[in-house]
C-alpha positions as CSV (number, residue, x, y, z in Angstrom):
1,M,37.8,-123.0,12.5
2,I,37.8,-119.5,10.9
3,C,35.4,-120.8,8.2
4,E,32.9,-122.0,10.9
5,F,33.2,-118.7,12.8
6,A,32.7,-116.7,9.6
7,S,29.7,-118.8,8.5
8,S,27.9,-118.5,11.8
9,H,28.2,-114.7,12.0
10,H,27.1,-111.7,10.0
11,P,27.5,-112.0,6.1
12,L,30.1,-109.2,6.2
13,V,32.3,-111.2,8.6
14,H,31.9,-114.1,6.2
15,T,33.0,-112.0,3.3
16,L,35.9,-110.5,5.1
17,A,37.2,-113.8,6.5
18,I,36.5,-116.1,3.5
19,G,37.4,-113.5,1.0
20,S,40.8,-112.9,2.5
21,L,41.5,-116.6,2.8
22,S,40.4,-117.4,-0.8
23,Y,42.4,-114.4,-2.1
24,L,45.5,-115.6,-0.3
25,A,44.9,-119.2,-1.7
26,L,44.5,-117.8,-5.2
27,I,47.8,-115.8,-4.9
28,V,49.6,-118.9,-3.6
29,L,48.2,-121.1,-6.4
30,L,49.2,-118.5,-9.0
31,R,52.7,-118.2,-7.6
32,L,53.1,-122.0,-7.6
33,S,51.8,-122.3,-11.2
34,G,54.3,-119.8,-12.7
35,K,54.2,-116.6,-14.7
36,R,52.6,-118.2,-17.7
37,T,49.2,-118.6,-15.9
38,L,48.3,-115.0,-16.3
39,S,50.4,-113.9,-19.2
40,K,49.4,-111.8,-22.1
41,W,45.9,-112.8,-23.1
42,N,44.6,-114.7,-26.0
43,A,41.1,-116.1,-26.0
44,F,42.2,-119.2,-24.1
45,D,43.9,-117.2,-21.3
46,F,41.0,-114.8,-21.2
47,V,38.5,-117.5,-20.4
48,V,40.6,-119.0,-17.7
49,T,41.1,-115.5,-16.1
50,V,37.4,-114.8,-16.2
51,A,36.6,-118.2,-14.7
52,L,39.1,-117.6,-11.9
53,G,37.4,-114.3,-11.1
54,S,34.0,-115.9,-11.1
55,I,35.1,-118.6,-8.7
56,L,36.7,-116.1,-6.4
57,A,33.6,-113.9,-6.5
58,T,31.3,-116.9,-5.7
59,V,33.4,-118.0,-2.8
60,L,33.6,-114.4,-1.5
61,L,29.9,-113.7,-1.7
62,S,28.1,-117.0,-1.2
63,T,27.7,-118.6,2.2
64,D,26.7,-121.8,0.4
65,V,30.1,-122.5,-1.1
66,P,32.7,-123.7,1.4
67,L,36.2,-122.2,1.2
68,A,37.8,-125.6,0.5
69,Q,35.5,-126.1,-2.5
70,G,36.4,-122.7,-3.9
71,V,40.1,-123.4,-3.4
72,V,39.7,-126.8,-5.2
73,G,37.9,-125.0,-8.0
74,L,40.7,-122.4,-8.3
75,G,43.3,-125.1,-8.2
76,L,41.5,-127.2,-10.8
77,L,41.4,-124.3,-13.3
78,I,45.0,-123.3,-12.7
79,G,46.1,-127.0,-13.0
80,W,44.3,-127.4,-16.3
81,Q,45.8,-124.1,-17.5
82,F,49.3,-125.4,-16.5
83,V,48.7,-128.8,-18.3
84,L,47.4,-127.2,-21.5
85,T,50.1,-124.6,-21.7
86,W,52.7,-127.4,-21.0
87,L,51.3,-129.4,-23.9
88,S,51.1,-126.4,-26.2
89,V,54.9,-125.7,-25.7
90,R,55.6,-129.3,-26.6
91,S,53.2,-129.8,-29.5
92,R,52.8,-127.4,-32.4
93,P,49.5,-128.8,-33.6
94,F,48.1,-128.6,-30.0
95,Q,49.4,-125.0,-29.7
96,Q,47.7,-123.9,-32.9
97,W,44.5,-125.6,-31.8
98,I,44.5,-123.9,-28.4
99,K,45.9,-120.5,-29.4
100,G,45.4,-120.0,-33.1
101,H,48.0,-118.2,-35.2
102,P,48.9,-114.6,-36.0
103,T,47.4,-113.2,-39.3
104,L,49.1,-110.9,-41.8
105,L,46.9,-107.8,-42.4
106,L,49.3,-105.7,-44.4
107,W,52.4,-106.6,-46.4
108,Q,54.8,-104.2,-48.0
109,G,52.3,-101.3,-47.7
110,E,49.4,-103.2,-49.2
111,L,46.4,-104.1,-47.1
112,R,45.2,-107.7,-47.3
113,K,41.5,-107.1,-47.6
114,D,40.5,-110.8,-47.4
115,A,42.4,-111.1,-44.1
116,L,40.8,-107.9,-42.8
117,R,37.4,-109.2,-43.6
118,R,38.0,-112.7,-42.1
119,E,39.4,-111.2,-38.9
120,R,36.7,-108.4,-38.7
121,I,39.3,-105.6,-38.7
122,T,38.6,-102.3,-40.3
123,E,41.1,-100.3,-42.4
124,G,40.7,-97.5,-39.8
125,E,42.0,-99.9,-37.0
126,V,45.0,-100.7,-39.1
127,R,45.8,-97.1,-39.8
128,A,45.4,-96.3,-36.1
129,A,48.0,-99.1,-35.3
130,V,50.4,-97.5,-37.7
131,R,49.9,-94.0,-36.2
132,S,50.4,-95.4,-32.7
133,K,53.8,-96.7,-33.8
134,G,54.7,-93.2,-35.2
135,G,54.1,-94.1,-38.8
136,A,52.4,-91.6,-41.2
137,D,52.3,-93.7,-44.4
138,L,51.2,-97.3,-45.0
139,E,53.9,-97.5,-47.6
140,Q,56.5,-97.1,-44.7
141,V,55.2,-100.3,-43.2
142,A,56.7,-103.7,-44.0
143,A,54.0,-105.7,-42.2
144,I,51.1,-105.5,-39.8
145,V,50.2,-108.7,-37.9
146,L,47.2,-109.4,-35.8
147,E,48.6,-111.4,-33.0
148,T,46.9,-114.2,-31.2
149,D,46.2,-111.9,-28.2
150,G,44.4,-109.4,-30.4
151,T,47.1,-106.8,-30.5
152,F,48.7,-105.4,-33.7
153,S,52.4,-105.7,-34.4
154,V,53.6,-103.0,-36.8
155,I,56.9,-103.7,-38.5
156,M,58.3,-100.7,-40.3
157,Q,60.3,-100.9,-43.5
158,T,64.1,-101.0,-43.0
159,S,66.8,-100.3,-45.5
160,S,68.9,-103.3,-44.4
161,G,67.1,-105.7,-46.7
162,R,67.1,-108.4,-44.0
163,S,64.7,-111.4,-44.1
164,A,61.4,-111.4,-42.3
165,S,62.2,-114.4,-40.1
166,A,60.0,-113.0,-37.3
167,L,57.0,-113.5,-39.6
168,A,57.7,-117.3,-40.2
169,D,54.6,-118.4,-38.2
170,V,52.2,-115.7,-39.6
171,Q,49.2,-116.9,-41.6
172,G,49.1,-115.3,-45.1
173,L,52.8,-114.7,-45.6
């Protein structure tokens, strides 16, 4: 009823009505799918998020796409995101295929130049990561890891001599 009213009137009315309803549908779908749907981004999550935005924009601005079709499209993407993340939690090979793995860029103050080249990271970016964590000297750093979401984890040297168990899944260690 609202969709028919919106479609038969001015495009601004269509955008207001359909946009509001599709936005509410997206919020409901995201709440039903859980926190993981829009968690910290890796390439996989980024693609899903951009696709959700594209569907929402299409439904919002196009009078040719019915609201129900847009909601089904949003639900389909969120459903696949849920299934794939569910599988990745239960299967390590599947998780690595979908998300990749973190990469060691620096170990015990020494840059891993092969890893920097492979990941297309400059030494300047690594130094900036150290500075952002309050470090002044690469030799003070135990490890720098490029995480699967593109962020740098900087682990400073400690005097405790504890193991580096947090680095167990890092490529290059």
